[in-house]
CHARMM internal coordinates of N, CA and C (Angstrom, degrees):
IC EDIT
DIST 1 N 1 CA 1.4561
DIST 1 CA 1 C 1.5304
ANGL 1 N 1 CA 1 C 108.05
DIST 1 C 2 N 1.3200
ANGL 1 CA 1 C 2 N 118.14
DIHE 1 N 1 CA 1 C 2 N 129.54
DIST 2 N 2 CA 1.4595
ANGL 1 C 2 N 2 CA 120.24
DIHE 1 CA 1 C 2 N 2 CA 177.28
DIST 2 CA 2 C 1.5276
ANGL 2 N 2 CA 2 C 110.82
DIHE 1 C 2 N 2 CA 2 C -61.23
DIST 2 C 3 N 1.3251
ANGL 2 CA 2 C 3 N 115.62
DIHE 2 N 2 CA 2 C 3 N 150.18
DIST 3 N 3 CA 1.4606
ANGL 2 C 3 N 3 CA 120.55
DIHE 2 CA 2 C 3 N 3 CA -176.50
DIST 3 CA 3 C 1.5236
ANGL 3 N 3 CA 3 C 111.84
DIHE 2 C 3 N 3 CA 3 C -57.66
DIST 3 C 4 N 1.3301
ANGL 3 CA 3 C 4 N 118.90
DIHE 3 N 3 CA 3 C 4 N -40.74
DIST 4 N 4 CA 1.4644
ANGL 3 C 4 N 4 CA 120.16
DIHE 3 CA 3 C 4 N 4 CA -179.07
DIST 4 CA 4 C 1.5186
ANGL 4 N 4 CA 4 C 111.17
DIHE 3 C 4 N 4 CA 4 C -65.08
DIST 4 C 5 N 1.3269
ANGL 4 CA 4 C 5 N 117.50
DIHE 4 N 4 CA 4 C 5 N -37.41
DIST 5 N 5 CA 1.4668
ANGL 4 C 5 N 5 CA 120.43
DIHE 4 CA 4 C 5 N 5 CA 178.78
DIST 5 CA 5 C 1.5223
ANGL 5 N 5 CA 5 C 110.25
DIHE 4 C 5 N 5 CA 5 C -66.96
DIST 5 C 6 N 1.3304
ANGL 5 CA 5 C 6 N 116.47
DIHE 5 N 5 CA 5 C 6 N -38.50
DIST 6 N 6 CA 1.4629
ANGL 5 C 6 N 6 CA 120.37
DIHE 5 CA 5 C 6 N 6 CA 179.06
DIST 6 CA 6 C 1.5260
ANGL 6 N 6 CA 6 C 110.29
DIHE 5 C 6 N 6 CA 6 C -64.54
DIST 6 C 7 N 1.3147
ANGL 6 CA 6 C 7 N 117.29
DIHE 6 N 6 CA 6 C 7 N -44.33
DIST 7 N 7 CA 1.4639
ANGL 6 C 7 N 7 CA 121.09
DIHE 6 CA 6 C 7 N 7 CA 179.26
DIST 7 CA 7 C 1.5193
ANGL 7 N 7 CA 7 C 110.41
DIHE 6 C 7 N 7 CA 7 C -62.48
DIST 7 C 8 N 1.3300
ANGL 7 CA 7 C 8 N 117.59
DIHE 7 N 7 CA 7 C 8 N -42.81
DIST 8 N 8 CA 1.4562
ANGL 7 C 8 N 8 CA 120.70
DIHE 7 CA 7 C 8 N 8 CA 179.06
DIST 8 CA 8 C 1.5238
ANGL 8 N 8 CA 8 C 111.17
DIHE 7 C 8 N 8 CA 8 C -64.44
DIST 8 C 9 N 1.3273
ANGL 8 CA 8 C 9 N 117.72
DIHE 8 N 8 CA 8 C 9 N -39.70
DIST 9 N 9 CA 1.4653
ANGL 8 C 9 N 9 CA 121.08
DIHE 8 CA 8 C 9 N 9 CA 179.42
DIST 9 CA 9 C 1.5192
ANGL 9 N 9 CA 9 C 110.40
DIHE 8 C 9 N 9 CA 9 C -65.43
DIST 9 C 10 N 1.3304
ANGL 9 CA 9 C 10 N 116.82
DIHE 9 N 9 CA 9 C 10 N -41.43
DIST 10 N 10 CA 1.4566
ANGL 9 C 10 N 10 CA 120.50
DIHE 9 CA 9 C 10 N 10 CA -179.70
DIST 10 CA 10 C 1.5224
ANGL 10 N 10 CA 10 C 111.46
DIHE 9 C 10 N 10 CA 10 C -70.10
DIST 10 C 11 N 1.3164
ANGL 10 CA 10 C 11 N 117.73
DIHE 10 N 10 CA 10 C 11 N -31.62
DIST 11 N 11 CA 1.4600
ANGL 10 C 11 N 11 CA 120.81
DIHE 10 CA 10 C 11 N 11 CA -178.25
DIST 11 CA 11 C 1.5208
ANGL 11 N 11 CA 11 C 111.60
DIHE 10 C 11 N 11 CA 11 C -65.10
DIST 11 C 12 N 1.3277
ANGL 11 CA 11 C 12 N 117.93
DIHE 11 N 11 CA 11 C 12 N -28.83
DIST 12 N 12 CA 1.4506
ANGL 11 C 12 N 12 CA 121.04
DIHE 11 CA 11 C 12 N 12 CA -178.91
DIST 12 CA 12 C 1.5152
ANGL 12 N 12 CA 12 C 114.03
DIHE 11 C 12 N 12 CA 12 C -81.19
DIST 12 C 13 N 1.3235
ANGL 12 CA 12 C 13 N 118.11
DIHE 12 N 12 CA 12 C 13 N -14.14
DIST 13 N 13 CA 1.4611
ANGL 12 C 13 N 13 CA 121.41
DIHE 12 CA 12 C 13 N 13 CA -177.39
DIST 13 CA 13 C 1.5198
ANGL 13 N 13 CA 13 C 110.04
DIHE 12 C 13 N 13 CA 13 C -103.20
DIST 13 C 14 N 1.3324
ANGL 13 CA 13 C 14 N 116.82
DIHE 13 N 13 CA 13 C 14 N 134.31
DIST 14 N 14 CA 1.4607
ANGL 13 C 14 N 14 CA 118.45
DIHE 13 CA 13 C 14 N 14 CA 176.37
DIST 14 CA 14 C 1.5230
ANGL 14 N 14 CA 14 C 109.82
DIHE 13 C 14 N 14 CA 14 C -64.08
DIST 14 C 15 N 1.3112
ANGL 14 CA 14 C 15 N 116.05
DIHE 14 N 14 CA 14 C 15 N 136.66
DIST 15 N 15 CA 1.4557
ANGL 14 C 15 N 15 CA 120.54
DIHE 14 CA 14 C 15 N 15 CA 178.11
DIST 15 CA 15 C 1.5159
ANGL 15 N 15 CA 15 C 108.70
DIHE 14 C 15 N 15 CA 15 C -106.40
DIST 15 C 16 N 1.2773
ANGL 15 CA 15 C 16 N 115.88
DIHE 15 N 15 CA 15 C 16 N 159.69
DIST 16 N 16 CA 1.4484
ANGL 15 C 16 N 16 CA 119.05
DIHE 15 CA 15 C 16 N 16 CA 176.27
DIST 16 CA 16 C 1.5072
ANGL 16 N 16 CA 16 C 112.21
DIHE 15 C 16 N 16 CA 16 C 162.95
DIST 16 C 17 N 1.2998
ANGL 16 CA 16 C 17 N 113.61
DIHE 16 N 16 CA 16 C 17 N 173.11
DIST 17 N 17 CA 1.4521
ANGL 16 C 17 N 17 CA 121.79
DIHE 16 CA 16 C 17 N 17 CA 179.88
DIST 17 CA 17 C 1.5183
ANGL 17 N 17 CA 17 C 110.28
DIHE 16 C 17 N 17 CA 17 C -91.86
DIST 17 C 18 N 1.3101
ANGL 17 CA 17 C 18 N 113.57
DIHE 17 N 17 CA 17 C 18 N 164.80
DIST 18 N 18 CA 1.4574
ANGL 17 C 18 N 18 CA 120.36
DIHE 17 CA 17 C 18 N 18 CA 169.39
DIST 18 CA 18 C 1.5309
ANGL 18 N 18 CA 18 C 106.39
DIHE 17 C 18 N 18 CA 18 C -108.30
DIST 18 C 19 N 1.3152
ANGL 18 CA 18 C 19 N 116.33
DIHE 18 N 18 CA 18 C 19 N 140.40
DIST 19 N 19 CA 1.4599
ANGL 18 C 19 N 19 CA 122.83
DIHE 18 CA 18 C 19 N 19 CA -176.82
DIST 19 CA 19 C 1.5198
ANGL 19 N 19 CA 19 C 109.79
DIHE 18 C 19 N 19 CA 19 C -123.91
DIST 19 C 20 N 1.3224
ANGL 19 CA 19 C 20 N 116.95
DIHE 19 N 19 CA 19 C 20 N 135.08
DIST 20 N 20 CA 1.4616
ANGL 19 C 20 N 20 CA 122.43
DIHE 19 CA 19 C 20 N 20 CA -178.49
DIST 20 CA 20 C 1.5196
ANGL 20 N 20 CA 20 C 109.75
DIHE 19 C 20 N 20 CA 20 C -107.02
DIST 20 C 21 N 1.3293
ANGL 20 CA 20 C 21 N 115.53
DIHE 20 N 20 CA 20 C 21 N 132.73
DIST 21 N 21 CA 1.4566
ANGL 20 C 21 N 21 CA 120.74
DIHE 20 CA 20 C 21 N 21 CA 174.87
DIST 21 CA 21 C 1.5274
ANGL 21 N 21 CA 21 C 108.17
DIHE 20 C 21 N 21 CA 21 C -70.92
DIST 21 C 22 N 1.3229
ANGL 21 CA 21 C 22 N 116.65
DIHE 21 N 21 CA 21 C 22 N 132.18
DIST 22 N 22 CA 1.4588
ANGL 21 C 22 N 22 CA 120.95
DIHE 21 CA 21 C 22 N 22 CA -179.57
DIST 22 CA 22 C 1.5272
ANGL 22 N 22 CA 22 C 112.50
DIHE 21 C 22 N 22 CA 22 C -77.17
DIST 22 C 23 N 1.3263
ANGL 22 CA 22 C 23 N 117.14
DIHE 22 N 22 CA 22 C 23 N -14.11
DIST 23 N 23 CA 1.4605
ANGL 22 C 23 N 23 CA 120.37
DIHE 22 CA 22 C 23 N 23 CA -176.22
DIST 23 CA 23 C 1.5222
ANGL 23 N 23 CA 23 C 113.68
DIHE 22 C 23 N 23 CA 23 C -100.48
DIST 23 C 24 N 1.3265
ANGL 23 CA 23 C 24 N 117.22
DIHE 23 N 23 CA 23 C 24 N -15.50
DIST 24 N 24 CA 1.4661
ANGL 23 C 24 N 24 CA 120.79
DIHE 23 CA 23 C 24 N 24 CA 178.72
DIST 24 CA 24 C 1.5277
ANGL 24 N 24 CA 24 C 108.19
DIHE 23 C 24 N 24 CA 24 C -149.07
DIST 24 C 25 N 1.2922
ANGL 24 CA 24 C 25 N 118.46
DIHE 24 N 24 CA 24 C 25 N -162.95
DIST 25 N 25 CA 1.4677
ANGL 24 C 25 N 25 CA 120.88
DIHE 24 CA 24 C 25 N 25 CA -176.88
DIST 25 CA 25 C 1.5274
ANGL 25 N 25 CA 25 C 113.70
DIHE 24 C 25 N 25 CA 25 C -101.56
DIST 25 C 26 N 1.3299
ANGL 25 CA 25 C 26 N 118.41
DIHE 25 N 25 CA 25 C 26 N 7.58
DIST 26 N 26 CA 1.4647
ANGL 25 C 26 N 26 CA 121.41
DIHE 25 CA 25 C 26 N 26 CA -177.64
DIST 26 CA 26 C 1.5270
ANGL 26 N 26 CA 26 C 110.49
DIHE 25 C 26 N 26 CA 26 C -66.11
DIST 26 C 27 N 1.3288
ANGL 26 CA 26 C 27 N 116.06
DIHE 26 N 26 CA 26 C 27 N 136.98
DIST 27 N 27 CA 1.4617
ANGL 26 C 27 N 27 CA 122.34
DIHE 26 CA 26 C 27 N 27 CA 175.39
DIST 27 CA 27 C 1.5200
ANGL 27 N 27 CA 27 C 107.81
DIHE 26 C 27 N 27 CA 27 C -120.26
DIST 27 C 28 N 1.3350
ANGL 27 CA 27 C 28 N 116.15
DIHE 27 N 27 CA 27 C 28 N 125.05
DIST 28 N 28 CA 1.4616
ANGL 27 C 28 N 28 CA 121.44
DIHE 27 CA 27 C 28 N 28 CA 174.40
DIST 28 CA 28 C 1.5204
ANGL 28 N 28 CA 28 C 107.10
DIHE 27 C 28 N 28 CA 28 C -99.10
DIST 28 C 29 N 1.3172
ANGL 28 CA 28 C 29 N 116.96
DIHE 28 N 28 CA 28 C 29 N 118.88
DIST 29 N 29 CA 1.4607
ANGL 28 C 29 N 29 CA 123.15
DIHE 28 CA 28 C 29 N 29 CA 179.90
DIST 29 CA 29 C 1.5216
ANGL 29 N 29 CA 29 C 108.17
DIHE 28 C 29 N 29 CA 29 C -105.31
DIST 29 C 30 N 1.3346
ANGL 29 CA 29 C 30 N 115.83
DIHE 29 N 29 CA 29 C 30 N 115.72
DIST 30 N 30 CA 1.4631
ANGL 29 C 30 N 30 CA 120.29
DIHE 29 CA 29 C 30 N 30 CA -177.79
DIST 30 CA 30 C 1.5256
ANGL 30 N 30 CA 30 C 111.92
DIHE 29 C 30 N 30 CA 30 C -60.62
DIST 30 C 31 N 1.3157
ANGL 30 CA 30 C 31 N 117.82
DIHE 30 N 30 CA 30 C 31 N -33.31
DIST 31 N 31 CA 1.4664
ANGL 30 C 31 N 31 CA 120.96
DIHE 30 CA 30 C 31 N 31 CA -177.97
DIST 31 CA 31 C 1.5231
ANGL 31 N 31 CA 31 C 111.95
DIHE 30 C 31 N 31 CA 31 C -65.34
DIST 31 C 32 N 1.3205
ANGL 31 CA 31 C 32 N 117.42
DIHE 31 N 31 CA 31 C 32 N -36.96
DIST 32 N 32 CA 1.4656
ANGL 31 C 32 N 32 CA 120.49
DIHE 31 CA 31 C 32 N 32 CA -178.16
DIST 32 CA 32 C 1.5164
ANGL 32 N 32 CA 32 C 112.77
DIHE 31 C 32 N 32 CA 32 C -98.83
DIST 32 C 33 N 1.3368
ANGL 32 CA 32 C 33 N 117.58
DIHE 32 N 32 CA 32 C 33 N -17.36
DIST 33 N 33 CA 1.4601
ANGL 32 C 33 N 33 CA 120.19
DIHE 32 CA 32 C 33 N 33 CA -177.13
DIST 33 CA 33 C 1.5139
ANGL 33 N 33 CA 33 C 110.27
DIHE 32 C 33 N 33 CA 33 C 64.27
DIST 33 C 34 N 1.3126
ANGL 33 CA 33 C 34 N 115.67
DIHE 33 N 33 CA 33 C 34 N -149.22
DIST 34 N 34 CA 1.4672
ANGL 33 C 34 N 34 CA 121.36
DIHE 33 CA 33 C 34 N 34 CA 177.03
DIST 34 CA 34 C 1.5229
ANGL 34 N 34 CA 34 C 107.75
DIHE 33 C 34 N 34 CA 34 C -148.77
DIST 34 C 35 N 1.3447
ANGL 34 CA 34 C 35 N 116.75
DIHE 34 N 34 CA 34 C 35 N 73.39
DIST 35 N 35 CA 1.4618
ANGL 34 C 35 N 35 CA 120.42
DIHE 34 CA 34 C 35 N 35 CA -176.67
DIST 35 CA 35 C 1.5306
ANGL 35 N 35 CA 35 C 113.80
DIHE 34 C 35 N 35 CA 35 C -53.96
DIST 35 C 36 N 1.3272
ANGL 35 CA 35 C 36 N 117.52
DIHE 35 N 35 CA 35 C 36 N -32.60
DIST 36 N 36 CA 1.4687
ANGL 35 C 36 N 36 CA 120.48
DIHE 35 CA 35 C 36 N 36 CA 178.95
DIST 36 CA 36 C 1.5267
ANGL 36 N 36 CA 36 C 111.76
DIHE 35 C 36 N 36 CA 36 C -63.90
DIST 36 C 37 N 1.3406
ANGL 36 CA 36 C 37 N 115.93
DIHE 36 N 36 CA 36 C 37 N -21.26
DIST 37 N 37 CA 1.4633
ANGL 36 C 37 N 37 CA 121.17
DIHE 36 CA 36 C 37 N 37 CA 179.63
DIST 37 CA 37 C 1.5292
ANGL 37 N 37 CA 37 C 111.77
DIHE 36 C 37 N 37 CA 37 C -111.76
DIST 37 C 38 N 1.3424
ANGL 37 CA 37 C 38 N 116.59
DIHE 37 N 37 CA 37 C 38 N 15.83
DIST 38 N 38 CA 1.4609
ANGL 37 C 38 N 38 CA 121.13
DIHE 37 CA 37 C 38 N 38 CA 176.54
DIST 38 CA 38 C 1.5165
ANGL 38 N 38 CA 38 C 115.09
DIHE 37 C 38 N 38 CA 38 C 79.66
DIST 38 C 39 N 1.3305
ANGL 38 CA 38 C 39 N 117.91
DIHE 38 N 38 CA 38 C 39 N 18.13
DIST 39 N 39 CA 1.4645
ANGL 38 C 39 N 39 CA 121.50
DIHE 38 CA 38 C 39 N 39 CA -179.49
DIST 39 CA 39 C 1.5260
ANGL 39 N 39 CA 39 C 108.45
DIHE 38 C 39 N 39 CA 39 C -109.18
DIST 39 C 40 N 1.3353
ANGL 39 CA 39 C 40 N 117.52
DIHE 39 N 39 CA 39 C 40 N 113.16
DIST 40 N 40 CA 1.4672
ANGL 39 C 40 N 40 CA 120.36
DIHE 39 CA 39 C 40 N 40 CA -176.22
DIST 40 CA 40 C 1.5303
ANGL 40 N 40 CA 40 C 112.84
DIHE 39 C 40 N 40 CA 40 C -72.66
DIST 40 C 41 N 1.3351
ANGL 40 CA 40 C 41 N 116.77
DIHE 40 N 40 CA 40 C 41 N 156.76
DIST 41 N 41 CA 1.4649
ANGL 40 C 41 N 41 CA 121.03
DIHE 40 CA 40 C 41 N 41 CA 175.52
DIST 41 CA 41 C 1.5235
ANGL 41 N 41 CA 41 C 110.78
DIHE 40 C 41 N 41 CA 41 C -55.09
DIST 41 C 42 N 1.3279
ANGL 41 CA 41 C 42 N 115.62
DIHE 41 N 41 CA 41 C 42 N 145.10
DIST 42 N 42 CA 1.4568
ANGL 41 C 42 N 42 CA 121.23
DIHE 41 CA 41 C 42 N 42 CA 178.59
DIST 42 CA 42 C 1.5174
ANGL 42 N 42 CA 42 C 114.00
DIHE 41 C 42 N 42 CA 42 C 88.91
DIST 42 C 43 N 1.3319
ANGL 42 CA 42 C 43 N 118.67
DIHE 42 N 42 CA 42 C 43 N 1.82
DIST 43 N 43 CA 1.4637
ANGL 42 C 43 N 43 CA 121.45
DIHE 42 CA 42 C 43 N 43 CA -179.95
DIST 43 CA 43 C 1.5254
ANGL 43 N 43 CA 43 C 109.69
DIHE 42 C 43 N 43 CA 43 C -83.10
DIST 43 C 44 N 1.3389
ANGL 43 CA 43 C 44 N 115.20
DIHE 43 N 43 CA 43 C 44 N 119.91
DIST 44 N 44 CA 1.4589
ANGL 43 C 44 N 44 CA 119.92
DIHE 43 CA 43 C 44 N 44 CA 179.42
DIST 44 CA 44 C 1.5279
ANGL 44 N 44 CA 44 C 110.15
DIHE 43 C 44 N 44 CA 44 C -73.42
DIST 44 C 45 N 1.3197
ANGL 44 CA 44 C 45 N 116.11
DIHE 44 N 44 CA 44 C 45 N 149.65
DIST 45 N 45 CA 1.4637
ANGL 44 C 45 N 45 CA 121.06
DIHE 44 CA 44 C 45 N 45 CA 178.90
DIST 45 CA 45 C 1.5261
ANGL 45 N 45 CA 45 C 110.34
DIHE 44 C 45 N 45 CA 45 C -55.78
DIST 45 C 46 N 1.3162
ANGL 45 CA 45 C 46 N 116.81
DIHE 45 N 45 CA 45 C 46 N -42.47
DIST 46 N 46 CA 1.4647
ANGL 45 C 46 N 46 CA 120.73
DIHE 45 CA 45 C 46 N 46 CA -177.99
DIST 46 CA 46 C 1.5272
ANGL 46 N 46 CA 46 C 112.77
DIHE 45 C 46 N 46 CA 46 C -67.52
DIST 46 C 47 N 1.3294
ANGL 46 CA 46 C 47 N 117.51
DIHE 46 N 46 CA 46 C 47 N -16.68
DIST 47 N 47 CA 1.4611
ANGL 46 C 47 N 47 CA 120.88
DIHE 46 CA 46 C 47 N 47 CA 179.29
DIST 47 CA 47 C 1.5283
ANGL 47 N 47 CA 47 C 113.31
DIHE 46 C 47 N 47 CA 47 C -91.81
DIST 47 C 48 N 1.3308
ANGL 47 CA 47 C 48 N 117.15
DIHE 47 N 47 CA 47 C 48 N -4.69
DIST 48 N 48 CA 1.4639
ANGL 47 C 48 N 48 CA 119.82
DIHE 47 CA 47 C 48 N 48 CA 177.13
DIST 48 CA 48 C 1.5257
ANGL 48 N 48 CA 48 C 108.97
DIHE 47 C 48 N 48 CA 48 C -70.23
DIST 48 C 49 N 1.3222
ANGL 48 CA 48 C 49 N 116.98
DIHE 48 N 48 CA 48 C 49 N 156.58
DIST 49 N 49 CA 1.4618
ANGL 48 C 49 N 49 CA 121.01
DIHE 48 CA 48 C 49 N 49 CA 178.40
DIST 49 CA 49 C 1.5242
ANGL 49 N 49 CA 49 C 110.39
DIHE 48 C 49 N 49 CA 49 C -54.20
DIST 49 C 50 N 1.3294
ANGL 49 CA 49 C 50 N 116.53
DIHE 49 N 49 CA 49 C 50 N 148.83
DIST 50 N 50 CA 1.4583
ANGL 49 C 50 N 50 CA 121.09
DIHE 49 CA 49 C 50 N 50 CA -179.91
DIST 50 CA 50 C 1.5218
ANGL 50 N 50 CA 50 C 112.45
DIHE 49 C 50 N 50 CA 50 C -58.29
DIST 50 C 51 N 1.3238
ANGL 50 CA 50 C 51 N 116.66
DIHE 50 N 50 CA 50 C 51 N -30.06
DIST 51 N 51 CA 1.4642
ANGL 50 C 51 N 51 CA 119.49
DIHE 50 CA 50 C 51 N 51 CA -178.71
DIST 51 CA 51 C 1.5308
ANGL 51 N 51 CA 51 C 112.88
DIHE 50 C 51 N 51 CA 51 C -92.99
DIST 51 C 52 N 1.3467
ANGL 51 CA 51 C 52 N 117.60
DIHE 51 N 51 CA 51 C 52 N 9.62
DIST 52 N 52 CA 1.4616
ANGL 51 C 52 N 52 CA 120.35
DIHE 51 CA 51 C 52 N 52 CA 177.78
DIST 52 CA 52 C 1.5193
ANGL 52 N 52 CA 52 C 109.21
DIHE 51 C 52 N 52 CA 52 C -62.23
DIST 52 C 53 N 1.3150
ANGL 52 CA 52 C 53 N 116.05
DIHE 52 N 52 CA 52 C 53 N 143.73
DIST 53 N 53 CA 1.4596
ANGL 52 C 53 N 53 CA 120.22
DIHE 52 CA 52 C 53 N 53 CA 177.22
DIST 53 CA 53 C 1.5260
ANGL 53 N 53 CA 53 C 110.18
DIHE 52 C 53 N 53 CA 53 C -138.92
DIST 53 C 54 N 1.3050
ANGL 53 CA 53 C 54 N 115.17
DIHE 53 N 53 CA 53 C 54 N 160.94
DIST 54 N 54 CA 1.4614
ANGL 53 C 54 N 54 CA 121.96
DIHE 53 CA 53 C 54 N 54 CA 178.85
DIST 54 CA 54 C 1.5237
ANGL 54 N 54 CA 54 C 108.62
DIHE 53 C 54 N 54 CA 54 C -56.84
DIST 54 C 55 N 1.3269
ANGL 54 CA 54 C 55 N 117.52
DIHE 54 N 54 CA 54 C 55 N 127.68
DIST 55 N 55 CA 1.4624
ANGL 54 C 55 N 55 CA 119.37
DIHE 54 CA 54 C 55 N 55 CA -178.82
DIST 55 CA 55 C 1.5282
ANGL 55 N 55 CA 55 C 113.38
DIHE 54 C 55 N 55 CA 55 C -68.63
DIST 55 C 56 N 1.3279
ANGL 55 CA 55 C 56 N 117.85
DIHE 55 N 55 CA 55 C 56 N -17.00
DIST 56 N 56 CA 1.4643
ANGL 55 C 56 N 56 CA 120.18
DIHE 55 CA 55 C 56 N 56 CA -179.69
DIST 56 CA 56 C 1.5274
ANGL 56 N 56 CA 56 C 113.45
DIHE 55 C 56 N 56 CA 56 C -90.89
DIST 56 C 57 N 1.3552
ANGL 56 CA 56 C 57 N 117.19
DIHE 56 N 56 CA 56 C 57 N -39.91
DIST 57 N 57 CA 1.4701
ANGL 56 C 57 N 57 CA 118.47
DIHE 56 CA 56 C 57 N 57 CA -174.04
DIST 57 CA 57 C 1.5246
ANGL 57 N 57 CA 57 C 114.59
DIHE 56 C 57 N 57 CA 57 C -127.29
DIST 57 C 58 N 1.3438
ANGL 57 CA 57 C 58 N 117.88
DIHE 57 N 57 CA 57 C 58 N -8.72
DIST 58 N 58 CA 1.4573
ANGL 57 C 58 N 58 CA 120.64
DIHE 57 CA 57 C 58 N 58 CA 178.06
DIST 58 CA 58 C 1.5211
ANGL 58 N 58 CA 58 C 114.98
DIHE 57 C 58 N 58 CA 58 C 87.72
DIST 58 C 59 N 1.3295
ANGL 58 CA 58 C 59 N 118.66
DIHE 58 N 58 CA 58 C 59 N 4.93
DIST 59 N 59 CA 1.4635
ANGL 58 C 59 N 59 CA 121.65
DIHE 58 CA 58 C 59 N 59 CA 178.87
DIST 59 CA 59 C 1.5278
ANGL 59 N 59 CA 59 C 110.03
DIHE 58 C 59 N 59 CA 59 C -65.36
DIST 59 C 60 N 1.3297
ANGL 59 CA 59 C 60 N 116.38
DIHE 59 N 59 CA 59 C 60 N 151.16
DIST 60 N 60 CA 1.4589
ANGL 59 C 60 N 60 CA 121.74
DIHE 59 CA 59 C 60 N 60 CA 178.40
DIST 60 CA 60 C 1.5183
ANGL 60 N 60 CA 60 C 112.24
DIHE 59 C 60 N 60 CA 60 C -83.30
DIST 60 C 61 N 1.3224
ANGL 60 CA 60 C 61 N 115.92
DIHE 60 N 60 CA 60 C 61 N 172.24
DIST 61 N 61 CA 1.4754
ANGL 60 C 61 N 61 CA 120.94
DIHE 60 CA 60 C 61 N 61 CA -179.67
DIST 61 CA 61 C 1.5225
ANGL 61 N 61 CA 61 C 111.98
DIHE 60 C 61 N 61 CA 61 C -57.38
DIST 61 C 62 N 1.3286
ANGL 61 CA 61 C 62 N 116.91
DIHE 61 N 61 CA 61 C 62 N -31.97
DIST 62 N 62 CA 1.4633
ANGL 61 C 62 N 62 CA 120.59
DIHE 61 CA 61 C 62 N 62 CA -179.11
DIST 62 CA 62 C 1.5359
ANGL 62 N 62 CA 62 C 112.40
DIHE 61 C 62 N 62 CA 62 C -65.11
DIST 62 C 63 N 1.3269
ANGL 62 CA 62 C 63 N 116.80
DIHE 62 N 62 CA 62 C 63 N -14.28
DIST 63 N 63 CA 1.4622
ANGL 62 C 63 N 63 CA 121.41
DIHE 62 CA 62 C 63 N 63 CA 179.53
DIST 63 CA 63 C 1.5270
ANGL 63 N 63 CA 63 C 112.65
DIHE 62 C 63 N 63 CA 63 C -96.21
DIST 63 C 64 N 1.3400
ANGL 63 CA 63 C 64 N 116.72
DIHE 63 N 63 CA 63 C 64 N 18.51
DIST 64 N 64 CA 1.4584
ANGL 63 C 64 N 64 CA 121.54
DIHE 63 CA 63 C 64 N 64 CA 177.61
DIST 64 CA 64 C 1.5205
ANGL 64 N 64 CA 64 C 109.22
DIHE 63 C 64 N 64 CA 64 C -113.63
DIST 64 C 65 N 1.3376
ANGL 64 CA 64 C 65 N 115.50
DIHE 64 N 64 CA 64 C 65 N 144.50
DIST 65 N 65 CA 1.4583
ANGL 64 C 65 N 65 CA 120.91
DIHE 64 CA 64 C 65 N 65 CA 174.97
DIST 65 CA 65 C 1.5211
ANGL 65 N 65 CA 65 C 108.44
DIHE 64 C 65 N 65 CA 65 C -129.32
DIST 65 C 66 N 1.3419
ANGL 65 CA 65 C 66 N 116.91
DIHE 65 N 65 CA 65 C 66 N 152.97
DIST 66 N 66 CA 1.4662
ANGL 65 C 66 N 66 CA 119.12
DIHE 65 CA 65 C 66 N 66 CA 179.52
DIST 66 CA 66 C 1.5231
ANGL 66 N 66 CA 66 C 110.50
DIHE 65 C 66 N 66 CA 66 C -60.28
DIST 66 C 67 N 1.3043
ANGL 66 CA 66 C 67 N 115.22
DIHE 66 N 66 CA 66 C 67 N 138.71
DIST 67 N 67 CA 1.4606
ANGL 66 C 67 N 67 CA 121.71
DIHE 66 CA 66 C 67 N 67 CA 176.44
DIST 67 CA 67 C 1.5173
ANGL 67 N 67 CA 67 C 106.96
DIHE 66 C 67 N 67 CA 67 C -88.61
DIST 67 C 68 N 1.3119
ANGL 67 CA 67 C 68 N 117.23
DIHE 67 N 67 CA 67 C 68 N 122.85
DIST 68 N 68 CA 1.4698
ANGL 67 C 68 N 68 CA 120.62
DIHE 67 CA 67 C 68 N 68 CA -178.93
DIST 68 CA 68 C 1.5166
ANGL 68 N 68 CA 68 C 110.63
DIHE 67 C 68 N 68 CA 68 C -65.56
DIST 68 C 69 N 1.3192
ANGL 68 CA 68 C 69 N 114.34
DIHE 68 N 68 CA 68 C 69 N 143.65
DIST 69 N 69 CA 1.4719
ANGL 68 C 69 N 69 CA 120.84
DIHE 68 CA 68 C 69 N 69 CA -178.17
DIST 69 CA 69 C 1.4962
ANGL 69 N 69 CA 69 C 112.87
DIHE 68 C 69 N 69 CA 69 C -70.33
END
COOR INIT
IC SEED 1 N 1 CA 1 C
IC BUILD
C-alpha cells in the first residue's frame, strides 16, 4: 500500500488506547468508545467526565491502566 493511501486510511479511523479496569475485567477502548453508554468512538479516557466510572464495577478513571498491545 502506498504511504499516502495508508495515511488516508488511518486518518478515517479513530485511534486510541485500550484501558483495563484494575478492579474488574472491563476494557475501555478509546477507538470504539462505549456507544451503549453515550460515549462516541474516538473519545479518550482522559476526556471522559471527571465523575465517569467503570460501567461494570463503578471504579473511577484512576483505577484504569493502559492495556498492552
